Phi, psi and omega in degrees: 000322180294320181294321177297321180296321179292319181291326175294320178294322179295319177295320178298318180293325179295320177292324180293323182293325176292321178294320179296323179294319179294317178297320178297318180298314178297318182293317180296318179297314180297315180294324178295317178297315179296319181294314180294322175297320179294322178297311182291322177295319177296320177296320179296318177296320178295318178297321178296320178294318177298318178295323178297318177295318181293322179294320177297316180296318180297315179293323179295315179296317180294323182287346180267011173104358177287145178295155183297318177297323178292322178294319178295320178295325178294321178292318180297318186276356180296156179277080184254341186089346176266139177268073184292333180296325183253333186239017181203183175213140176247125179238121177246125185235137171257129182242127181249139177273113176247088180056054179067015171247117183269118182240153178279119181258353177185151180204136177224145183222139175219141179127164185264349181287131183275091177222151176244158183297143177284349178274340184124172179229150177099124178293133179096351179274156177285151178292127183276333179252147182285143173283161175302150184302322180295323179290318180294320183284331182270346182275112182275168181302128179089350180276158183239141174241144181252130182242124175250127178240138176234128171249134182223130179279108181269129174237133178298149182274321186267149178295323178289329175297326176294319179290324183268005182302321179290326180289324180277338181063043172282133179288151179281337176238118178272148183223141173209153178214157177219147182241129175230000000 
């Protein structure tokens, strides 16, 4: 009787080991997908934070009297970790209040990514997109505000991140802007 009990237990353990292997395979795949998604999502958040810092710096440099092309070149050449010269574009626009009509008084762009400013293009044209309410209300007649926009082509780092990019809904082009 004892011998029969041992052989039954051995058969039971053999069935359990196969089930454990299948569960392990499903769990490893799921954890790998989640880990790679977290890595790429974290990189996207880090890139957005870096872009926020760069847009503030670009608008700040432009507002201190530097020409717009020089300010855009300073943002591109900064030590940011982003390759904006090849995978992005920096657009710095000066907007002047002319009797509550906001017009573009200057614009400079640097980088290889083909994007246009969300404010509009062309010196002397009216701003096509609205400025933030705080900027519109504080900008008096004849004053100028400097807007720095950065577009960056984000590519996932991990191969699984590339496959799950649609599931996570990470945009392929990241955007940030700052007003000074």
